[in-house]
PASEBA-1860 file (N, C-alpha, C; in nm, 3 decimals):
! residues 290
1> XXXXXXXX> 0.084/-0.120/0.000/0.000/0.000/0.000/0.087/0.125/0.000 ~ 0.054/0.219/-0.085/0.126/0.345/-0.097/0.085/0.437/0.018 ~ 0.185/0.489/0.092/0.155/0.576/0.206/0.087/0.704/0.160 ~ 0.114/0.745/0.036/0.050/0.867/-0.016/-0.100/0.845/-0.036 ~ -0.136/0.726/-0.082/-0.278/0.695/-0.097/-0.348/0.698/0.039 ~ -0.276/0.658/0.140/-0.330/0.662/0.276/-0.362/0.806/0.316 ~ -0.272/0.898/0.281/-0.296/1.039/0.309/-0.420/1.090/0.235 ~ -0.434/1.048/0.109/-0.550/1.090/0.031/-0.679/1.039/0.095
9> XXXXXXXX> -0.677/0.914/0.138/-0.795/0.855/0.203/-0.831/0.932/0.330 ~ -0.731/0.961/0.413/-0.757/1.031/0.539/-0.812/1.171/0.513 ~ -0.760/1.238/0.412/-0.809/1.371/0.379/-0.954/1.366/0.331 ~ -0.985/1.266/0.250/-1.123/1.249/0.201/-1.217/1.220/0.317 ~ -1.172/1.137/0.411/-1.255/1.104/0.527/-1.276/1.226/0.615 ~ -1.174/1.307/0.633/-1.184/1.424/0.720/-1.272/1.533/0.658 ~ -1.263/1.550/0.527/-1.342/1.655/0.461/-1.482/1.608/0.426 ~ -1.498/1.477/0.405/-1.628/1.424/0.364/-1.664/1.463/0.223
17> XXXXXXXX> -1.562/1.497/0.144/-1.589/1.543/0.008/-1.465/1.519/-0.078 ~ -1.482/1.443/-0.185/-1.367/1.410/-0.270/-1.308/1.534/-0.337 ~ -1.395/1.626/-0.377/-1.347/1.746/-0.446/-1.263/1.833/-0.353 ~ -1.313/1.855/-0.231/-1.237/1.934/-0.135/-1.106/1.864/-0.097 ~ -1.113/1.733/-0.082/-0.993/1.657/-0.048/-0.889/1.667/-0.160 ~ -0.937/1.660/-0.284/-0.846/1.671/-0.398/-0.779/1.808/-0.401 ~ -0.856/1.912/-0.370/-0.800/2.048/-0.367/-0.691/2.059/-0.260 ~ -0.719/2.003/-0.143/-0.620/2.009/-0.034/-0.493/1.932/-0.069
25> XXXXXXXX> -0.511/1.821/-0.140/-0.395/1.737/-0.178/-0.331/1.783/-0.308 ~ -0.393/1.883/-0.371/-0.342/1.940/-0.496/-0.334/1.836/-0.608 ~ -0.441/1.760/-0.619/-0.454/1.665/-0.729/-0.593/1.683/-0.788 ~ -0.615/1.624/-0.904/-0.747/1.633/-0.968/-0.847/1.546/-0.893 ~ -0.975/1.584/-0.901/-1.079/1.507/-0.832/-1.087/1.365/-0.889 ~ -1.065/1.352/-1.019/-1.068/1.219/-1.082/-0.953/1.132/-1.029 ~ -0.839/1.195/-1.002/-0.726/1.121/-0.947/-0.756/1.074/-0.805 ~ -0.820/1.162/-0.727/-0.860/1.125/-0.592/-0.954/1.005/-0.595
33> XXXXXXXX> -1.054/1.011/-0.681/-1.150/0.900/-0.693/-1.080/0.771/-0.735 ~ -0.984/0.784/-0.825/-0.911/0.665/-0.873/-0.832/0.600/-0.759 ~ -0.764/0.683/-0.677/-0.685/0.628/-0.567/-0.772/0.561/-0.462 ~ -0.888/0.620/-0.433/-0.980/0.559/-0.336/-1.030/0.425/-0.390 ~ -1.060/0.423/-0.519/-1.106/0.298/-0.582/-0.997/0.191/-0.576 ~ -0.872/0.232/-0.593/-0.761/0.137/-0.585/-0.748/0.079/-0.445 ~ -0.767/0.163/-0.343/-0.762/0.113/-0.205/-0.875/0.014/-0.180 ~ -0.994/0.048/-0.227/-1.109/-0.041/-0.208/-1.086/-0.174/-0.279
41> XXXXXXXX> -1.024/-0.168/-0.395/-0.994/-0.291/-0.468/-0.886/-0.372/-0.398 ~ -0.785/-0.302/-0.347/-0.673/-0.370/-0.280/-0.720/-0.444/-0.155 ~ -0.813/-0.382/-0.080/-0.859/-0.442/0.046/-0.995/-0.511/0.031 ~ -1.046/-0.510/-0.090/-1.170/-0.582/-0.121/-1.284/-0.542/-0.027 ~ -1.300/-0.411/-0.011/-1.410/-0.362/0.073/-1.449/-0.222/0.027 ~ -1.569/-0.180/0.064/-1.616/-0.047/0.029/-1.584/0.046/0.145 ~ -1.509/0.153/0.119/-1.465/0.243/0.225/-1.558/0.363/0.242 ~ -1.622/0.405/0.133/-1.708/0.524/0.138/-1.845/0.495/0.077
49> XXXXXXXX> -1.947/0.560/0.135/-2.075/0.576/0.067/-2.067/0.707/-0.010 ~ -2.099/0.704/-0.136/-2.105/0.827/-0.214/-2.245/0.886/-0.198 ~ -2.254/1.014/-0.161/-2.382/1.082/-0.143/-2.385/1.208/-0.229 ~ -2.502/1.270/-0.233/-2.514/1.395/-0.309/-2.429/1.505/-0.247 ~ -2.410/1.500/-0.115/-2.334/1.603/-0.046/-2.183/1.574/-0.045 ~ -2.147/1.450/-0.074/-2.005/1.416/-0.072/-1.983/1.268/-0.049 ~ -1.923/1.234/0.066/-1.895/1.094/0.096/-1.896/1.071/0.246 ~ -1.931/0.949/0.286/-1.930/0.911/0.426/-1.861/0.775/0.439
57> XXXXXXXX> -1.793/0.756/0.551/-1.726/0.629/0.575/-1.826/0.517/0.599 ~ -1.800/0.403/0.543/-1.876/0.283/0.576/-1.824/0.229/0.709 ~ -1.886/0.124/0.760/-1.836/0.064/0.883/-1.693/0.014/0.864 ~ -1.669/-0.050/0.750/-1.533/-0.096/0.720/-1.440/0.022/0.698 ~ -1.495/0.129/0.638/-1.417/0.249/0.617/-1.374/0.313/0.748 ~ -1.462/0.308/0.850/-1.429/0.364/0.980/-1.316/0.285/1.047 ~ -1.324/0.153/1.034/-1.216/0.068/1.088/-1.085/0.100/1.018 ~ -1.094/0.112/0.885/-0.975/0.142/0.806/-0.919/0.279/0.846
65> XXXXXXXX> -1.007/0.374/0.870/-0.966/0.510/0.908/-0.886/0.508/1.038 ~ -0.936/0.437/1.138/-0.868/0.431/1.267/-0.731/0.364/1.255 ~ -0.727/0.257/1.177/-0.598/0.189/1.156/-0.503/0.276/1.074 ~ -0.559/0.350/0.979/-0.476/0.435/0.894/-0.409/0.546/0.974 ~ -0.481/0.600/1.072/-0.422/0.703/1.158/-0.301/0.648/1.234 ~ -0.315/0.526/1.284/-0.204/0.463/1.356/-0.087/0.437/1.261 ~ -0.119/0.387/1.141/-0.015/0.359/1.043/0.060/0.486/1.003 ~ -0.014/0.594/0.985/0.049/0.720/0.946/0.142/0.770/1.057
73> XXXXXXXX> 0.097/0.758/1.182/0.180/0.800/1.294/0.305/0.714/1.305 ~ 0.287/0.582/1.290/0.401/0.490/1.296/0.501/0.520/1.185 ~ 0.447/0.549/1.067/0.535/0.580/0.952/0.614/0.708/0.979 ~ 0.547/0.809/1.033/0.615/0.935/1.063/0.724/0.914/1.168 ~ 0.694/0.830/1.268/0.793/0.801/1.372/0.913/0.726/1.314 ~ 0.885/0.634/1.221/0.991/0.558/1.158/1.082/0.649/1.076 ~ 1.022/0.737/0.998/1.100/0.831/0.917/1.186/0.919/1.005 ~ 1.128/0.968/1.114/1.202/1.054/1.206/1.319/0.979/1.269
81> XXXXXXXX> 1.294/0.854/1.307/1.400/0.774/1.370/1.513/0.746/1.272 ~ 1.477/0.715/1.149/1.580/0.687/1.048/1.662/0.812/1.018 ~ 1.595/0.925/1.008/1.666/1.050/0.983/1.760/1.083/1.097 ~ 1.714/1.059/1.218/1.796/1.089/1.335/1.920/1.001/1.338 ~ 1.902/0.873/1.308/2.015/0.780/1.309/2.117/0.817/1.201 ~ 2.068/0.838/1.079/2.158/0.865/0.968/2.221/1.003/0.977 ~ 2.158/1.093/1.048/2.213/1.227/1.058/2.344/1.227/1.137 ~ 2.370/1.120/1.212/2.493/1.110/1.290/2.601/1.032/1.216
89> XXXXXXXX> 2.567/0.977/1.100/2.661/0.893/1.026/2.762/0.976/0.949 ~ 2.885/0.928/0.948/2.989/0.984/0.862/3.055/0.866/0.791 ~ 3.017/0.846/0.665/3.068/0.734/0.587/3.197/0.777/0.516 ~ 3.307/0.719/0.559/3.439/0.763/0.515/3.507/0.651/0.437 ~ 3.557/0.683/0.320/3.626/0.585/0.237/3.777/0.594/0.255 ~ 3.840/0.481/0.281/3.984/0.475/0.305/4.047/0.373/0.212 ~ 4.174/0.396/0.178/4.242/0.305/0.086/4.321/0.196/0.158 ~ 4.311/0.190/0.289/4.380/0.086/0.364/4.513/0.128/0.421
97> XXXXXXXX> 4.556/0.253/0.397/4.680/0.302/0.456/4.664/0.315/0.607 ~ 4.776/0.317/0.677/4.770/0.315/0.823/4.816/0.445/0.888 ~ 4.883/0.532/0.813/4.949/0.644/0.880/4.857/0.760/0.915 ~ 4.729/0.750/0.880/4.636/0.856/0.919/4.537/0.809/1.026 ~ 4.557/0.688/1.078/4.461/0.631/1.173/4.445/0.720/1.296 ~ 4.556/0.773/1.349/4.550/0.852/1.472/4.465/0.977/1.456 ~ 4.464/1.034/1.336/4.383/1.154/1.310/4.236/1.126/1.337 ~ 4.186/1.014/1.285/4.044/0.984/1.300/4.013/0.927/1.438
105> XXXXXXXX> 4.112/0.867/1.501/4.093/0.825/1.640/4.074/0.947/1.729 ~ 4.155/1.050/1.706/4.142/1.174/1.783/4.008/1.243/1.754 ~ 3.967/1.239/1.628/3.838/1.300/1.592/3.723/1.228/1.661 ~ 3.728/1.095/1.662/3.621/1.018/1.725/3.616/1.042/1.875 ~ 3.732/1.063/1.935/3.737/1.095/2.078/3.675/1.231/2.106 ~ 3.700/1.326/2.016/3.647/1.462/2.034/3.497/1.469/2.005 ~ 3.450/1.385/1.913/3.309/1.388/1.873/3.249/1.248/1.887 ~ 3.216/1.213/2.008/3.162/1.080/2.033/3.019/1.064/1.980
113> XXXXXXXX> 2.954/1.175/1.948/2.819/1.167/1.894/2.817/1.130/1.746 ~ 2.934/1.135/1.681/2.943/1.101/1.539/2.962/0.951/1.523 ~ 2.882/0.893/1.434/2.892/0.750/1.405/2.982/0.732/1.283 ~ 3.111/0.717/1.308/3.210/0.708/1.201/3.213/0.566/1.144 ~ 3.186/0.556/1.014/3.185/0.426/0.947/3.290/0.427/0.836 ~ 3.381/0.331/0.841/3.490/0.325/0.744/3.461/0.220/0.638 ~ 3.484/0.257/0.513/3.473/0.164/0.401/3.607/0.161/0.329 ~ 3.655/0.042/0.298/3.786/0.028/0.236/3.770/-0.018/0.091
121> XXXXXXXX> 3.857/0.032/0.006/3.850/-0.007/-0.134/3.962/0.054/-0.215 ~ 3.960/0.026/-0.343/4.060/0.083/-0.434/4.025/0.228/-0.465 ~ 4.119/0.298/-0.526/4.093/0.437/-0.563/3.970/0.448/-0.652 ~ 3.961/0.362/-0.750/3.849/0.365/-0.844/3.716/0.344/-0.773 ~ 3.712/0.248/-0.682/3.589/0.218/-0.609/3.549/0.334/-0.518 ~ 3.647/0.389/-0.447/3.617/0.497/-0.353/3.571/0.624/-0.424 ~ 3.637/0.655/-0.534/3.598/0.774/-0.611/3.455/0.758/-0.663 ~ 3.423/0.639/-0.713/3.288/0.614/-0.763/3.185/0.629/-0.651
129> XXXXXXXX> 3.217/0.576/-0.533/3.124/0.586/-0.420/3.107/0.731/-0.374 ~ 3.212/0.810/-0.384/3.203/0.951/-0.346/3.115/1.027/-0.445 ~ 3.141/1.008/-0.572/3.067/1.080/-0.676/2.918/1.043/-0.673 ~ 2.889/0.917/-0.644/2.750/0.871/-0.642/2.687/0.880/-0.502 ~ 2.753/0.953/-0.412/2.700/0.986/-0.279/2.671/0.862/-0.193 ~ 2.755/0.761/-0.209/2.749/0.648/-0.117/2.845/0.668/-0.001 ~ 2.937/0.763/-0.018/3.031/0.801/0.087/3.027/0.952/0.104 ~ 3.041/0.998/0.228/3.045/1.143/0.252/3.181/1.201/0.212
137> XXXXXXXX> 3.286/1.123/0.232/3.421/1.172/0.201/3.514/1.053/0.183 ~ 3.627/1.079/0.116/3.730/0.976/0.102/3.865/1.040/0.134 ~ 3.956/0.958/0.183/4.091/1.003/0.213/4.185/0.939/0.112 ~ 4.252/1.024/0.034/4.339/0.974/-0.073/4.459/1.067/-0.088 ~ 4.568/1.018/-0.146/4.681/1.106/-0.178/4.639/1.211/-0.280 ~ 4.713/1.320/-0.284/4.677/1.429/-0.375/4.703/1.394/-0.521 ~ 4.765/1.278/-0.546/4.785/1.237/-0.686/4.664/1.161/-0.739 ~ 4.553/1.173/-0.669/4.430/1.108/-0.713/4.397/1.151/-0.856
145> XXXXXXXX> 4.331/1.065/-0.927/4.300/1.091/-1.067/4.234/1.227/-1.086 ~ 4.275/1.296/-1.192/4.217/1.427/-1.223/4.069/1.416/-1.255 ~ 4.023/1.295/-1.286/3.881/1.277/-1.321/3.791/1.322/-1.207 ~ 3.829/1.285/-1.083/3.743/1.321/-0.970/3.746/1.472/-0.947 ~ 3.857/1.536/-0.979/3.866/1.681/-0.960/3.784/1.757/-1.064 ~ 3.742/1.688/-1.168/3.664/1.755/-1.273/3.519/1.777/-1.230 ~ 3.476/1.711/-1.123/3.340/1.731/-1.074/3.335/1.860/-0.993 ~ 3.251/1.955/-1.032/3.250/2.086/-0.963/3.210/2.078/-0.816
153> XXXXXXXX> 3.137/1.972/-0.777/3.092/1.964/-0.638/3.197/1.902/-0.546 ~ 3.306/1.848/-0.602/3.408/1.784/-0.521/3.508/1.888/-0.470 ~ 3.531/1.887/-0.339/3.629/1.975/-0.276/3.733/1.889/-0.204 ~ 3.847/1.949/-0.170/3.950/1.875/-0.098/4.023/1.968/-0.002 ~ 4.071/1.909/0.107/4.155/1.983/0.202/4.272/1.893/0.242 ~ 4.388/1.955/0.264/4.506/1.880/0.305/4.492/1.837/0.451 ~ 4.533/1.713/0.479/4.526/1.668/0.617/4.660/1.615/0.669 ~ 4.747/1.568/0.579/4.872/1.508/0.628/4.978/1.510/0.518
161> XXXXXXXX> 5.101/1.540/0.559/5.214/1.539/0.466/5.312/1.431/0.508 ~ 5.345/1.344/0.414/5.435/1.233/0.445/5.551/1.231/0.346 ~ 5.673/1.213/0.398/5.790/1.201/0.312/5.798/1.058/0.259 ~ 5.816/1.046/0.128/5.817/0.914/0.065/5.956/0.850/0.066 ~ 5.954/0.718/0.062/6.076/0.637/0.056/6.066/0.539/-0.059 ~ 6.181/0.505/-0.115/6.189/0.391/-0.205/6.186/0.265/-0.118 ~ 6.097/0.174/-0.150/6.085/0.052/-0.070/6.106/-0.069/-0.161 ~ 6.210/-0.147/-0.128/6.243/-0.266/-0.206/6.224/-0.391/-0.121
169> XXXXXXXX> 6.198/-0.504/-0.186/6.196/-0.631/-0.113/6.334/-0.658/-0.052 ~ 6.342/-0.745/0.047/6.470/-0.774/0.113/6.579/-0.816/0.013 ~ 6.699/-0.762/0.032/6.819/-0.799/-0.045/6.812/-0.762/-0.193 ~ 6.715/-0.680/-0.232/6.699/-0.646/-0.374/6.815/-0.562/-0.426 ~ 6.852/-0.459/-0.352/6.959/-0.369/-0.398/7.091/-0.445/-0.409 ~ 7.118/-0.531/-0.313/7.242/-0.610/-0.320/7.238/-0.704/-0.440 ~ 7.120/-0.759/-0.469/7.106/-0.850/-0.583/7.137/-0.779/-0.715 ~ 7.086/-0.656/-0.731/7.108/-0.584/-0.856/7.237/-0.504/-0.856
177> XXXXXXXX> 7.293/-0.482/-0.739/7.421/-0.411/-0.730/7.409/-0.264/-0.700 ~ 7.291/-0.204/-0.721/7.272/-0.062/-0.691/7.123/-0.029/-0.693 ~ 7.090/0.086/-0.634/6.951/0.132/-0.637/6.908/0.158/-0.781 ~ 6.999/0.217/-0.859/6.967/0.252/-0.998/6.928/0.127/-1.078 ~ 7.006/0.021/-1.064/6.978/-0.102/-1.138/6.846/-0.166/-1.092 ~ 6.821/-0.156/-0.963/6.696/-0.212/-0.910/6.575/-0.137/-0.967 ~ 6.586/-0.004/-0.974/6.475/0.077/-1.027/6.446/0.043/-1.172 ~ 6.550/0.035/-1.254/6.527/0.016/-1.397/6.490/-0.127/-1.434
185> XXXXXXXX> 6.508/-0.221/-1.341/6.476/-0.361/-1.371/6.348/-0.411/-1.305 ~ 6.289/-0.329/-1.218/6.169/-0.371/-1.147/6.051/-0.279/-1.179 ~ 5.930/-0.332/-1.176/5.812/-0.246/-1.194/5.779/-0.169/-1.066 ~ 5.713/-0.057/-1.082/5.662/0.019/-0.968/5.529/-0.042/-0.926 ~ 5.518/-0.075/-0.798/5.391/-0.126/-0.743/5.322/-0.009/-0.673 ~ 5.203/0.025/-0.718/5.133/0.142/-0.664/4.983/0.117/-0.655 ~ 4.918/0.191/-0.567/4.772/0.183/-0.558/4.705/0.280/-0.655 ~ 4.783/0.371/-0.710/4.727/0.474/-0.798/4.700/0.419/-0.938
193> XXXXXXXX> 4.595/0.473/-1.000/4.564/0.438/-1.139/4.580/0.562/-1.228 ~ 4.651/0.660/-1.179/4.666/0.788/-1.248/4.794/0.790/-1.331 ~ 4.780/0.802/-1.462/4.896/0.804/-1.551/4.986/0.924/-1.522 ~ 4.926/1.035/-1.481/5.007/1.153/-1.450/5.096/1.127/-1.329 ~ 5.048/1.050/-1.234/5.130/1.014/-1.117/5.247/0.926/-1.160 ~ 5.221/0.833/-1.251/5.330/0.747/-1.300/5.439/0.833/-1.364 ~ 5.396/0.929/-1.445/5.493/1.014/-1.514/5.569/1.101/-1.415 ~ 5.499/1.147/-1.311/5.563/1.225/-1.205/5.673/1.144/-1.139
201> XXXXXXXX> 5.644/1.018/-1.108/5.743/0.931/-1.045/5.860/0.904/-1.139 ~ 5.830/0.876/-1.265/5.937/0.850/-1.362/6.031/0.970/-1.372 ~ 5.973/1.088/-1.385/6.052/1.209/-1.404/6.141/1.237/-1.284 ~ 6.085/1.228/-1.164/6.162/1.263/-1.044/6.263/1.156/-1.007 ~ 6.234/1.031/-1.035/6.334/0.927/-1.013/6.451/0.945/-1.109 ~ 6.420/0.984/-1.231/6.527/1.006/-1.329/6.614/1.124/-1.287 ~ 6.552/1.228/-1.232/6.630/1.343/-1.185/6.724/1.303/-1.071 ~ 6.678/1.215/-0.984/6.755/1.180/-0.865/6.857/1.070/-0.893
209> XXXXXXXX> 6.818/0.971/-0.976/6.904/0.854/-0.995/6.956/0.837/-1.138 ~ 6.908/0.920/-1.230/6.954/0.909/-1.368/6.892/0.792/-1.442 ~ 6.793/0.730/-1.385/6.722/0.619/-1.449/6.581/0.612/-1.393 ~ 6.498/0.526/-1.450/6.361/0.517/-1.402/6.304/0.380/-1.434 ~ 6.182/0.355/-1.392/6.116/0.226/-1.415/6.044/0.227/-1.549 ~ 6.009/0.108/-1.597/5.944/0.096/-1.728/5.809/0.027/-1.722 ~ 5.773/-0.022/-1.605/5.647/-0.097/-1.592/5.579/-0.058/-1.461 ~ 5.446/-0.061/-1.463/5.367/-0.031/-1.343/5.274/-0.149/-1.314
217> XXXXXXXX> 5.267/-0.186/-1.188/5.171/-0.287/-1.145/5.082/-0.223/-1.038 ~ 4.952/-0.231/-1.058/4.857/-0.165/-0.968/4.809/-0.264/-0.863 ~ 4.819/-0.222/-0.738/4.769/-0.301/-0.625/4.636/-0.244/-0.580 ~ 4.542/-0.330/-0.552/4.406/-0.286/-0.518/4.400/-0.217/-0.382 ~ 4.490/-0.253/-0.291/4.486/-0.197/-0.157/4.626/-0.196/-0.098 ~ 4.638/-0.135/0.020/4.766/-0.131/0.089/4.814/-0.272/0.122 ~ 4.725/-0.358/0.166/4.763/-0.495/0.201/4.813/-0.571/0.079 ~ 4.747/-0.551/-0.035/4.791/-0.618/-0.158/4.927/-0.565/-0.201
225> XXXXXXXX> 4.946/-0.435/-0.188/5.075/-0.375/-0.223/5.188/-0.434/-0.137 ~ 5.163/-0.446/-0.008/5.263/-0.505/0.082/5.291/-0.650/0.045 ~ 5.187/-0.723/0.011/5.205/-0.863/-0.028/5.288/-0.874/-0.156 ~ 5.262/-0.787/-0.253/5.338/-0.790/-0.378/5.485/-0.757/-0.353 ~ 5.510/-0.665/-0.260/5.648/-0.634/-0.224/5.715/-0.756/-0.160 ~ 5.644/-0.819/-0.069/5.699/-0.936/0.000/5.730/-1.048/-0.097 ~ 5.654/-1.054/-0.207/5.675/-1.158/-0.308/5.776/-1.114/-0.415 ~ 5.844/-1.001/-0.388/5.949/-0.949/-0.478/5.898/-0.924/-0.620
233> XXXXXXXX> 5.777/-0.868/-0.630/5.719/-0.840/-0.761/5.747/-0.698/-0.809 ~ 5.826/-0.622/-0.734/5.859/-0.487/-0.775/5.901/-0.405/-0.655 ~ 5.903/-0.272/-0.673/5.935/-0.181/-0.564/5.821/-0.080/-0.550 ~ 5.821/-0.007/-0.440/5.713/0.089/-0.415/5.770/0.222/-0.369 ~ 5.688/0.324/-0.378/5.720/0.456/-0.324/5.615/0.484/-0.217 ~ 5.660/0.484/-0.090/5.566/0.490/0.021/5.619/0.577/0.135 ~ 5.530/0.634/0.214/5.573/0.694/0.341/5.625/0.582/0.432 ~ 5.724/0.613/0.511/5.784/0.510/0.597/5.682/0.450/0.693
241> XXXXXXXX> 5.584/0.530/0.732/5.483/0.482/0.826/5.392/0.376/0.765 ~ 5.394/0.361/0.633/5.314/0.257/0.568/5.391/0.127/0.553 ~ 5.517/0.128/0.589/5.599/0.009/0.574/5.593/-0.072/0.703 ~ 5.569/-0.200/0.689/5.560/-0.289/0.805/5.692/-0.286/0.882 ~ 5.685/-0.246/1.008/5.807/-0.233/1.089/5.876/-0.367/1.111 ~ 5.802/-0.475/1.102/5.860/-0.608/1.124/5.915/-0.671/0.997 ~ 5.902/-0.601/0.885/5.950/-0.657/0.759/6.099/-0.627/0.741 ~ 6.158/-0.692/0.642/6.299/-0.668/0.608/6.313/-0.583/0.483
249> XXXXXXXX> 6.208/-0.506/0.450/6.212/-0.423/0.330/6.326/-0.321/0.341 ~ 6.389/-0.294/0.229/6.496/-0.194/0.223/6.433/-0.059/0.188 ~ 6.459/0.041/0.269/6.394/0.172/0.253/6.499/0.282/0.237 ~ 6.478/0.369/0.137/6.571/0.478/0.109/6.493/0.608/0.093 ~ 6.527/0.711/0.170/6.453/0.838/0.161/6.470/0.903/0.024 ~ 6.362/0.965/-0.023/6.363/1.024/-0.157/6.379/1.176/-0.155 ~ 6.365/1.238/-0.040/6.383/1.382/-0.034/6.256/1.459/-0.067 ~ 6.271/1.590/-0.076/6.156/1.679/-0.091/6.084/1.663/-0.224
257> XXXXXXXX> 6.150/1.602/-0.324/6.082/1.582/-0.452/5.964/1.487/-0.438 ~ 5.972/1.401/-0.338/5.867/1.303/-0.318/5.801/1.325/-0.182 ~ 5.707/1.414/-0.180/5.628/1.440/-0.059/5.483/1.405/-0.092 ~ 5.428/1.314/-0.018/5.291/1.270/-0.042/5.197/1.349/0.047 ~ 5.108/1.424/-0.015/5.009/1.501/0.060/4.878/1.423/0.061 ~ 4.833/1.391/0.179/4.707/1.320/0.193/4.595/1.423/0.205 ~ 4.486/1.398/0.134/4.376/1.494/0.133/4.243/1.426/0.164 ~ 4.153/1.506/0.217/4.014/1.464/0.236/3.934/1.519/0.120
265> XXXXXXXX> 3.874/1.431/0.041/3.789/1.471/-0.070/3.643/1.452/-0.027 ~ 3.561/1.554/-0.052/3.420/1.544/-0.013/3.333/1.615/-0.116 ~ 3.205/1.582/-0.113/3.110/1.640/-0.207/3.021/1.742/-0.136 ~ 3.010/1.859/-0.194/2.923/1.962/-0.136/2.776/1.922/-0.148 ~ 2.746/1.824/-0.234/2.608/1.779/-0.251/2.568/1.676/-0.145 ~ 2.667/1.629/-0.069/2.638/1.524/0.030/2.695/1.566/0.165 ~ 2.672/1.692/0.199/2.725/1.749/0.322/2.627/1.724/0.437 ~ 2.679/1.684/0.552/2.597/1.672/0.672/2.675/1.725/0.792
273> XXXXXXXX> 2.612/1.725/0.908/2.675/1.784/1.026/2.804/1.712/1.067 ~ 2.808/1.577/1.070/2.934/1.510/1.105/3.049/1.546/1.011 ~ 3.020/1.560/0.881/3.126/1.597/0.787/3.175/1.739/0.815 ~ 3.084/1.829/0.846/3.125/1.966/0.882/3.215/1.964/1.005 ~ 3.182/1.879/1.101/3.263/1.869/1.222/3.403/1.817/1.189 ~ 3.411/1.719/1.099/3.541/1.665/1.061/3.626/1.771/0.991 ~ 3.565/1.845/0.899/3.638/1.950/0.828/3.687/2.057/0.926 ~ 3.601/2.094/1.019/3.639/2.193/1.120/3.753/2.139/1.207
281> XXXXXXXX> 3.745/2.012/1.244/3.849/1.948/1.326/3.984/1.950/1.253 ~ 3.982/1.917/1.125/4.106/1.915/1.046/4.164/2.055/1.034 ~ 4.078/2.153/1.007/4.126/2.291/0.994/4.185/2.344/1.124 ~ 4.128/2.304/1.236/4.178/2.350/1.366/4.314/2.288/1.399 ~ 4.334/2.163/1.360/4.457/2.092/1.398/4.570/2.109/1.297 ~ 4.537/2.157/1.177/4.640/2.181/1.078/4.693/2.052/1.016 ~ 4.788/2.069/0.925/4.844/1.955/0.852/4.945/1.882/0.940 ~ 4.929/1.752/0.950/5.021/1.668/1.027/5.132/1.621/0.935
289> XX> 5.255/1.622/0.984/5.370/1.574/0.906/5.424/1.446/0.968 ~ 5.449/1.347/0.882/5.505/1.223/0.933/5.608/1.168/0.834
END
């Protein structure tokens, strides 16, 4: 049963006149009559007596009226409850990195009324969920695909700056004899799907080491990237805080040319109070460096 038809029925019962009820509901009188007839057909009973003066409830119509009032109240309470619950939700998309965890832990401590929900996925998945308003915001490096920046409703703010390192599987540099040889013989393992980021890495590695990589392998998540490194399938460019402290990965600082800026991307079309609180919290605390 359509809740709107229920409203039409209640209005007709209260006014005792289909024409007046139709005017109040801003629909045609013929539409009002059609909806009442549909209700009578659905419940296989006559709800109104039609009279010269208008309409009157039948005995079954009176029973239906009393139940309809309860149903309408219950429906209104349900809608209010759902709105109240969801109004506290902050659906945040994360790529599985670990070095920003403390930021959101501190935010959750400061705003215990916010229901922070984390969703993990690849860059492509998270961007799609943000654009289609399944997520309020996503946390991604600033080398995120330019495609998402082309949406006028998408905004971003800096939240964390991390110095990047060259990360090789254990004993890789010794095996190849030098960092340069390792770079030019191994693919770059990255979570990014942005060709401009690949070119950025190629250019800056060439400036620093006089050589660069020739192949890219995309990892769906941080865990997959770490697994690919452990399996010696290539090298990565990562903040040191993303490298497993218990691993034997070889790490070499890259300097100021490789600074990864982490940003919060959000849609102005999907703004709510918890998201405003998060943005305010980030602005108050400034950019964290690690």
